[in-house]
Short mmCIF file of the C-alpha atoms (twelve columns), coordinates in Angstrom:
data_MODEL
# 
_entry.id   MODEL 
# 
loop_
_atom_site.group_PDB 
_atom_site.id 
_atom_site.type_symbol 
_atom_site.label_atom_id 
_atom_site.label_alt_id 
_atom_site.label_comp_id 
_atom_site.label_asym_id 
_atom_site.label_seq_id 
_atom_site.Cartn_x 
_atom_site.Cartn_y 
_atom_site.Cartn_z 
_atom_site.pdbx_PDB_model_num 
ATOM 1  C CA . MET A 1  16.087 -16.223 -106.219 1 
ATOM 2  C CA . GLY A 2  15.150 -17.000 -102.604 1 
ATOM 3  C CA . PHE A 3  18.510 -15.302 -101.560 1 
ATOM 4  C CA . LEU A 4  17.917 -12.229 -103.961 1 
ATOM 5  C CA . ALA A 5  14.544 -11.636 -102.465 1 
ATOM 6  C CA . ALA A 6  15.563 -11.806 -98.908  1 
ATOM 7  C CA . GLY A 7  18.687 -9.549  -99.471  1 
ATOM 8  C CA . LEU A 8  16.549 -6.930  -101.266 1 
ATOM 9  C CA . GLY A 9  13.727 -7.350  -98.282  1 
ATOM 10 C CA . ALA A 10 16.337 -6.986  -95.598  1 
ATOM 11 C CA . GLY A 11 17.761 -3.727  -97.520  1 
ATOM 12 C CA . ILE A 12 14.218 -2.211  -97.794  1 
ATOM 13 C CA . ILE A 13 13.628 -2.832  -94.006  1 
ATOM 14 C CA . ALA A 14 16.755 -1.201  -93.062  1 
ATOM 15 C CA . ILE A 15 16.007 1.781   -95.118  1 
ATOM 16 C CA . GLY A 16 12.196 2.195   -94.221  1 
ATOM 17 C CA . ALA A 17 13.336 1.899   -90.418  1 
ATOM 18 C CA . GLY A 18 15.966 4.406   -90.834  1 
ATOM 19 C CA . ILE A 19 13.970 6.836   -92.586  1 
ATOM 20 C CA . GLY A 20 11.158 6.384   -90.014  1 
ATOM 21 C CA . ILE A 21 13.458 6.789   -87.044  1 
ATOM 22 C CA . GLY A 22 14.906 10.044  -88.691  1 
ATOM 23 C CA . MET A 23 11.435 11.487  -89.183  1 
ATOM 24 C CA . ILE A 24 10.650 10.858  -85.561  1 
ATOM 25 C CA . GLY A 25 13.892 12.424  -84.472  1 
ATOM 26 C CA . LYS A 26 13.248 15.399  -86.803  1 
ATOM 27 C CA . GLY A 27 9.830  15.831  -85.442  1 
ATOM 28 C CA . ALA A 28 10.945 15.328  -81.686  1 
ATOM 29 C CA . THR A 29 13.861 17.940  -82.126  1 
ATOM 30 C CA . GLU A 30 11.487 20.485  -83.608  1 
ATOM 31 C CA . SER A 31 8.732  19.840  -80.940  1 
ATOM 32 C CA . ILE A 32 11.172 20.388  -78.334  1 
ATOM 33 C CA . ALA A 33 12.605 23.486  -79.875  1 
ATOM 34 C CA . ARG A 34 9.012  24.803  -79.558  1 
ATOM 35 C CA . GLN A 35 8.156  23.769  -76.120  1 
ATOM 36 C CA . PRO A 36 11.273 23.401  -74.133  1 
ATOM 37 C CA . GLU A 37 8.953  22.634  -70.975  1 
ATOM 38 C CA . ALA A 38 7.591  19.351  -72.648  1 
ATOM 39 C CA . ALA A 39 10.707 17.816  -73.511  1 
ATOM 40 C CA . GLY A 40 10.333 14.834  -71.058  1 
ATOM 41 C CA . ASP A 41 6.883  13.780  -72.557  1 
ATOM 42 C CA . ILE A 42 8.164  14.330  -76.095  1 
ATOM 43 C CA . ARG A 43 11.266 12.347  -75.546  1 
ATOM 44 C CA . GLY A 44 9.329  9.416   -73.994  1 
ATOM 45 C CA . ALA A 45 6.826  9.359   -76.866  1 
ATOM 46 C CA . MET A 46 9.824  9.429   -79.516  1 
ATOM 47 C CA . LEU A 47 11.480 6.565   -77.821  1 
ATOM 48 C CA . LEU A 48 8.386  4.329   -77.508  1 
ATOM 49 C CA . THR A 49 7.657  5.191   -81.360  1 
ATOM 50 C CA . ALA A 50 11.131 4.076   -82.531  1 
ATOM 51 C CA . VAL A 51 10.917 1.203   -80.443  1 
ATOM 52 C CA . PHE A 52 7.816  0.113   -82.405  1 
ATOM 53 C CA . ILE A 53 9.586  0.924   -85.485  1 
ATOM 54 C CA . GLU A 54 12.578 -1.338  -84.702  1 
ATOM 55 C CA . GLY A 55 10.149 -4.156  -83.537  1 
ATOM 56 C CA . VAL A 56 8.500  -4.151  -87.102  1 
ATOM 57 C CA . ALA A 57 11.911 -4.050  -88.647  1 
ATOM 58 C CA . LEU A 58 13.362 -6.797  -86.606  1 
ATOM 59 C CA . ILE A 59 9.957  -8.910  -87.649  1 
ATOM 60 C CA . GLY A 60 10.785 -8.207  -91.160  1 
ATOM 61 C CA . ALA A 61 14.508 -9.236  -91.059  1 
ATOM 62 C CA . ILE A 62 13.566 -12.395 -89.496  1 
ATOM 63 C CA . VAL A 63 11.000 -13.239 -92.341  1 
ATOM 64 C CA . CYS A 64 14.172 -12.482 -94.538  1 
ATOM 65 C CA . ILE A 65 16.003 -15.033 -92.896  1 
ATOM 66 C CA . ILE A 66 13.431 -17.397 -92.988  1 
ATOM 67 C CA . LEU A 67 13.007 -17.048 -96.613  1 
ATOM 68 C CA . ALA A 68 16.873 -17.396 -97.226  1 
ATOM 69 C CA . LEU A 69 16.766 -20.445 -95.377  1 
ATOM 70 C CA . GLY A 70 13.873 -22.101 -97.107  1 
ATOM 71 C CA . ILE A 71 11.957 -22.913 -93.880  1 
ATOM 72 C CA . GLY A 72 8.549  -23.845 -94.396  1 
ATOM 73 C CA . GLN A 73 8.606  -25.075 -97.909  1 
# 
């Protein structure tokens, strides 16, 4: 059951991170289209937010690996 839980968890993490980064990209693209002069600031904020999402996804993946290996039992 641990392998199943770890696999499902990793899949949910990947889906969540993909949706989150897609929403960031959509919002940034719309913002740049409205205010092209602010493209640099918008791009920087977008990248910072995407890095935070990837960090959370990486931590979640590590937790899934730990669950799969049974470390801490």
